C-alpha positions in Angstrom: 11.2 -15.6 19.8 11.3 -19.4 19.9 11.6 -21.8 17.0 12.9 -19.2 14.5 16.3 -20.6 13.7 16.1 -19.7 10.1 15.2 -16.0 10.7 17.6 -15.1 13.7 19.5 -12.0 12.4 21.3 -11.1 15.6 23.5 -8.1 15.6 24.4 -6.8 12.1 26.7 -3.8 11.4 26.3 -2.1 8.0 28.8 0.7 7.9 27.5 3.3 10.3 24.2 1.4 10.7 23.6 -1.1 13.5 20.5 -3.3 13.4 19.3 -5.5 16.1 16.6 -7.9 14.9 15.7 -11.3 16.5 13.2 -13.2 14.3 11.1 -12.1 11.3 11.5 -8.4 11.4 8.0 -7.7 10.0 6.4 -9.8 12.8 8.3 -10.0 16.0 8.1 -6.4 17.0 4.7 -4.6 17.4 4.6 -1.2 15.8 3.5 2.0 17.7 0.4 3.5 16.1 -0.4 6.2 18.4 -3.5 4.4 19.8 -5.1 4.3 16.4 -7.7 1.4 15.9 -6.6 -1.8 14.5 -7.5 -5.5 14.8 -8.3 -6.5 18.4 -5.1 -7.5 20.3 -4.2 -8.9 23.7 -2.7 -6.9 26.6 1.1 -6.7 27.1 4.0 -6.3 24.7 4.4 -9.8 23.5 5.0 -10.2 19.8 2.3 -12.9 19.4 -0.5 -12.1 21.7 -3.9 -12.3 19.9 -7.1 -11.4 21.8 -8.5 -14.8 23.0 -12.1 -13.8 22.3 -11.5 -12.5 18.7 -13.4 -14.6 16.1 -10.8 -15.3 13.5 -13.5 -16.3 11.0 -14.0 -12.5 10.7 -10.3 -11.8 9.9 -10.4 -11.1 6.1 -13.4 -8.7 6.3 -12.1 -6.9 9.5 -8.6 -6.5 8.4 -9.5 -5.3 4.9 -11.9 -2.8 6.5 -9.1 -1.2 8.5 -7.0 -0.7 5.2 -8.9 2.1 3.6 -7.4 4.9 1.7 -7.0 7.2 4.8 -5.3 4.7 7.0 -1.8 5.7 8.0 1.0 3.4 6.8 2.1 2.5 10.3 -1.4 1.4 11.2 -1.5 -0.6 8.0 1.7 -2.3 9.1 0.5 -3.2 12.5 -2.9 -4.3 11.1 -1.1 -6.6 8.7 1.3 -7.8 11.4 -1.7 -8.8 13.5 -3.5 -10.4 10.6 -0.6 -12.5 9.8 -0.5 -14.0 13.2 -4.3 -14.5 13.3 -4.0 -16.2 9.9 -1.8 -18.8 11.3 -5.1 -20.2 13.1 -7.1 -20.1 9.9 -5.2 -20.3 6.6 -8.4 -19.9 4.6 -9.0 -16.5 6.2 -5.3 -15.5 5.3 -5.8 -16.6 1.8 -9.1 -14.7 1.6 -7.4 -11.4 2.8 -4.4 -12.0 0.4 -7.0 -12.5 -2.5 -8.9 -9.3 -1.7 -5.6 -7.3 -1.5 -4.6 -8.7 -4.9 -7.9 -8.0 -6.3 -7.7 -4.4 -5.1 -4.4 -4.0 -6.8 -5.7 -5.3 -10.1 -8.6 -2.8 -10.0 -6.3 0.0 -9.0 -4.0 -0.9 -12.0 -6.9 -0.8 -14.3 -7.8 2.7 -13.2 -6.6 6.0 -14.4 -4.6 6.5 -11.0 -2.9 3.4 -9.5 -3.0 3.3 -5.7 0.1 3.3 -3.7 -1.5 2.0 -0.7 -3.2 -0.9 -2.4 0.3 -2.1 -3.8 1.9 -1.5 -0.4 -0.7 -3.6 1.5 -0.4 -6.4 -0.9 3.3 -6.5 -1.1 3.7 -6.1 2.7 1.3 -8.8 3.5 3.0 -11.2 1.0 6.4 -10.5 2.7 4.8 -11.1 6.1 3.3 -14.4 5.1 6.6 -15.4 3.6 8.5 -14.6 6.8 6.1 -16.9 9.0 6.0 -19.9 6.6 7.8 -21.6 9.5 4.7 -21.0 11.6 2.0 -21.8 9.0 4.0 -24.8 7.8 3.3 -23.6 4.2 4.1 -20.6 2.2 0.9 -18.9 0.8 2.7 -16.4 -1.4 3.1 -18.5 -4.5 6.6 -17.3 -4.7 5.8 -13.7 -5.2 8.3 -11.2 -3.9 6.5 -8.6 -1.7 9.4 -6.2 -1.7 9.2 -5.9 -5.4 5.5 -4.9 -5.2 6.1 -2.4 -2.4 8.9 -0.8 -4.6 6.2 -0.2 -7.2 4.2 1.7 -4.4 7.3 3.8 -3.8 7.4 4.7 -7.5 3.9 6.3 -7.0 4.7 7.8 -3.6 8.5 8.1 -3.5 8.6 10.5 -0.5 6.6 8.4 1.9 8.9 8.0 4.8 6.8 5.4 6.5 6.7 3.3 3.4 10.5 3.6 3.2 10.6 2.4 6.9 8.6 -0.6 6.0 10.7 -1.3 2.8 13.8 -1.2 5.1 12.5 -4.0 7.2 11.6 -6.0 4.2 15.3 -6.0 2.9 16.4 -8.6 5.4 15.2 -11.6 3.5 16.7 -11.9 1.0 19.4 -9.5 2.1 19.4 -6.1 0.3 21.8 -4.0 2.4 22.3 -1.1 -0.1 18.6 -0.8 -0.6 18.0 -0.8 3.2 20.4 2.1 3.8 18.7 4.1 1.2 15.2 3.4 2.6 16.5 4.3 6.0 18.1 7.4 4.8 14.7 8.7 3.5 12.7 7.5 6.5 15.1 9.2 9.0 14.9 12.5 7.1 11.4 12.9 8.3 12.6 14.8 11.3 9.2 16.0 12.6 7.4 12.7 12.5 7.6 11.7 16.1 5.7 8.4 15.8 8.0 7.3 12.9 11.0 8.2 14.9 9.7 6.0 17.7 9.3 3.2 15.5 12.6 3.6 13.8 14.3 3.6 17.4 12.5 0.3 18.4 13.4 -1.6 15.1 16.8 -0.2 14.3 19.8 1.0 16.3 
């Protein structure tokens, strides 16, 4: 990836774990979703390949619509990755999506049963926006730590291997190596999740 001097991780060895990441890890590698529907995207495997015909003015509504309670975590991750990149073209739409995700968290926390997916989406989008502040030329997060919010989601759903995979990718900035190894241990324990295994192999070695 070009112009990402502050986010070049290169080759990192952590005990028995080897990680190859170039650029913001939440952004620069698309996630495999098994063909599930998400925001429109261009052809090819390039990390930043928005569909030229997509109307970014619809971003907040469209992205939020894909993030309902039944959406798998990997699809949530790819949807938010695409939304982050589209949002670079329209910061107001990125702010609108962030506000809607925050409102959903607030409503969830006021209910009898807080939602892990609501917390996850909000925290993951915050971290994604933080990692592309160089592209936006501003940081829309207000200093909030998305990883801390995702860990609250994991308190509600501690056995979700996909959420642990996401959390592991979030531990690069700032570095949290011990937390990363624990998240990866849980994610890799899901032996029969072929799609997760595929994503683990493309994002970690």
